[in-house]
Structures are given as C-alpha cells and as structure tokens.
N, C-alpha and C positions, 0 to 999 in steps of 0.2 A: 702559760704556753698553749698556743691554739693546737688541738688534736688533729693528727693527720688521719683523715677518713678516706679509705680507697673503695670506691663503688665497684663491685665486680657484677657486671651484666651478663647473665647467663642466657645466650642466644644460640644454643648449639643443637636444639631439639628438632625432630622432624615434624611433618604436618599430616600424619596419617588420619588423625579425627578431623581436621579440617577438610580433607579430601583434595589437597592441591598438590602439585609436584614441586612448587617453589617453597622456599622457607617462609614460615609464618611472619618473620621479620620485615619481610617486603609486602606484605598485604597493604593495599592502598586505602587509607582512611581519609576521606575527603581530599584525595589527590596526594597525600603524602605517605611515605612508607611508615609502617608502624614503629619501627625502631627509632626513627627520628623523633617522635613524641616521647619516647622513653628517655633518649639521650639528652633532649632538651631540658627535661625536668631536672636531671642530675647536674648538668652543665650550670643551671641557674641556682641551684642550692649552693649557699655560701658555705656550708660545712663540708662539702665533698671537694676533695683536693685533686682527685685523679680519677679516671674512668678506666677499667680495664674490661675489654669485651671478649667473652669466650662465645666462639662461633664455629661453625663448619669452615673448613679451609676454602671451599668453593665459594664462600659467601664473604670472605675477608676484603676482597678488592672493593665490592660494592658497599660494604659498610664503611670501609675506610673513605671512600668518594662521599658518602653521605655525611660523615663526621667532618671532613675537610671543607665541603661546600657550605655547611652551616656554620662553621666557625666553632665547633665543639672542641676547644682547644684543650680541655681536660682529658680527652681521651688520649692515652699514653701508649697502649699496647693492645694487640689483638692476638689471642691465642687459640689454639685449636681445642676443641671439646674433647671429652673422654668417652668411655662405653656408657657411662651412666650420669644422671645429674650431679651426684656427689663427687664423682671424678672430675667433672667439668669445672666445678667450683674449686677444687683443689688445684686445677691447672691455672685457674684464675688467680688465686690468692698466690700462688707461687711466682706469677708475674708481677705482683703489686710491688711497689717501692719498699726499699727496706725501711723508710721512715714510718711506715704505716702503723697507727695505734689501733684503728678499728677498720673492720670489713663491713660494707653495706651491701649485701647480697640480694639482687633483684632479678626476677624474671624478665627477659627482654620482652617476652610476649604479654606484659602488662603495661600497655602504652598510656594508660590513663592516670598513671600516678602523679601526684601534684607535688610542687616544692614543699608546701605546707606538710605534707605527711611524711616526706622524707626528712624534713627538719625535726619533726615531733618524734618519730622513733629514734632518730639518731641521738637526740638529746637524752632520751629515755636510757639509751644503751651506755651513755656517759655515766649515768648514775648507778645503773645496775650491773653492767657488764654484757648484758644480753637483752634484747628486745625484739619484738616483731609487730607489725600491723596485724589487726584481725577485727573481725565484726561479730556481733551477736547472731545467733542462729534463730531463725524465726519459724522454721519447720519444726515439727516433732520428729525426732531421729529415733529409728529402731536398731537394735543390735540382733541380728539373725543369726542362725545356725548354718552348717553346711546344706540343709535342706530347704533353706530360705524361710524358715520358720522363726517368728519373733521370740527372742530369748528374754530381752529386757529393753527398757525405756530410760536412758540416761535424763538426768535433770537438764532441761534446756537452759536454765540459768547459768549452768556451769561450762556451756558448749560455746566455742568460739570457731568461726570459719577464719583460718590462718591465711594471711596474705604476704606479699613481700613489698618493700626491703624487710629482710632480717639483719639486724646489725648486731656485731659481737666484738668484744674486746679481743685483740690479735692473740695474745698467749692463750686465752681460753679456747679459743676456737681451734687453733694448732693442736692444743692438748686433746680436744674432742676429737679431732681427725685421727690422731695417733691412738686414742683409746678404742675407737671404731675397728681399727685393724682391718682384717680381711672381709669384715661385714658391711664395709663401706656402701657397697652397692644396693643394700637393703634400705638405706635411709632416703626417703623421698623428699625431706625438707631439712633445712639446716637445724631448726629448732631440735629435731629429734636427735642429732648429735650430742646436743648439750643435755637433754633430758637422759640419754642413754649413760651419760658418765655422772649423773646425779645432780647435775646443775639446774638452775632455775632461769626461766625466761619471762619477762614481763611482756604481757599483751596490751599494746597501745591502741586506742580506738582507731580504726580505719573507716574507709568509705566502702559503700556497696558498688560505687562506680569504680573502684580499682579492680576491674574484672581482668581475667586472663583469656586471651584469644585462644579457644580451644576448638570451637565448632563454628560452623557458617553464621548461625544466629548471633553469635558474639560480635561478628563485624558489623552486623545492622545495629546492634545495642551500642557498640562504641561509637559508631558514627553520630547516632542520635545524641549521645552525651557530648560529643565534641562540639555538635552544632548548638546545643544548649549552652556551652561554655563560650560559644562565640569564636571557636577556633577555625 
C-alpha cells in the first residue's frame, strides 16, 4: 500500500536578517517568488501526496494565488504559524490529512531543494522512521566558552550540517512533540525533538546547493545556482 506523505512547508518566519519588510517567501529569484520553486519541487515528487503551508496570515492570499496560478494541486491547506518554529510545525501537522503516514517538514526559504533529494530522504525515512538531509562540514569547528575562548575541537568527520526536508513517521513525531511538553519553543529543528526522546535520525547525503535564504548574499548565490540549472 502506498504510504501517504504530507509535506509541511514552514514559511511563517520573518526577514530580520534579510533586511527587508516583506516575507522571504516572496523574494524574486530570476523573476519568480522563492516559494514557487519550493512548492514546485514538492508538487513534482511522486511520494508527496499533499502539501500543507504554514505562513503568516497576511501572506496567505498571495501564496494561495501562487499555488493556484501554477497548478500546485497538492496544496490542500494554508494555516497560520505559531510563536516559534516548533509551534508552527505543530500547527502544520495538525492540518494534515488524517490518512498521513509520514510528515516531510521543510523550510519554505530553501527554494533550491530538488525532487531527487526529497525522494531520497523520504525513502530513507520509510526504512528507519526518521531521516534528514545533511552535508559534511568542511570547516574546522570550535566549541567556545562564555568568554569566546576555545574549549574543544570536535572531530570534523562526525559533523553534519543538517538541512530540510526532515521526514518522520507520524506516530513517532507526534510522540516526540508530546514528550517535549512546555520545552517545545527551545527546539530549533525537528530532529532535535526525536533526539530528545532518545530516538535516532538517519542523515541522508544532501547538496551544498540546498541553501536557506537568510542574508542578502544568499539571494545572489541562489540565482547563480538556478541559472546554472537552466531555470
């Protein structure tokens, strides 16, 4: 029986570090809003059955228009975000179809995600229950104390820069949310919820191109990558 995967696109954050008044989701990349690239990849992935978008209330009409004009038929619901990322995700999964078997949680501001990457990490989650995209770390990382003095150097071979999507079996993720309790606001990514309850998450090889739009330089990089892809 085909598994029912609900993509939860978290697009409710502000744009403080980007230095713009508008949502990052509408930053134009080669003439198209960033969220359009994100949604297109999930629309095309055959494993994704529906797309739930978590966004600011003032952005809902614009995002719905983008979905309708581009024929993104898998977009089923738009829901308002919460006070934190974790709360926004909780709102998103709460709006997912009752038939859902797995949640594929993705940052809306990662518009360079590919169908192949979504497929790879989702299939890994089918096997293990929890999987995320991630890349090897090339820089040497230092752990510092409160005075900015180096305390230790972790082994680079054991470090991964974690990306999204992060895909979880439904019951596992719901249990992780319940276990987090009032500490939910302290979790900055969904893998941390699984780690907190003692679970394991497989890291699937991602791409350095799967960047998150955070600062103005990321826009230039994203457009360069899209041009290279012929978009």
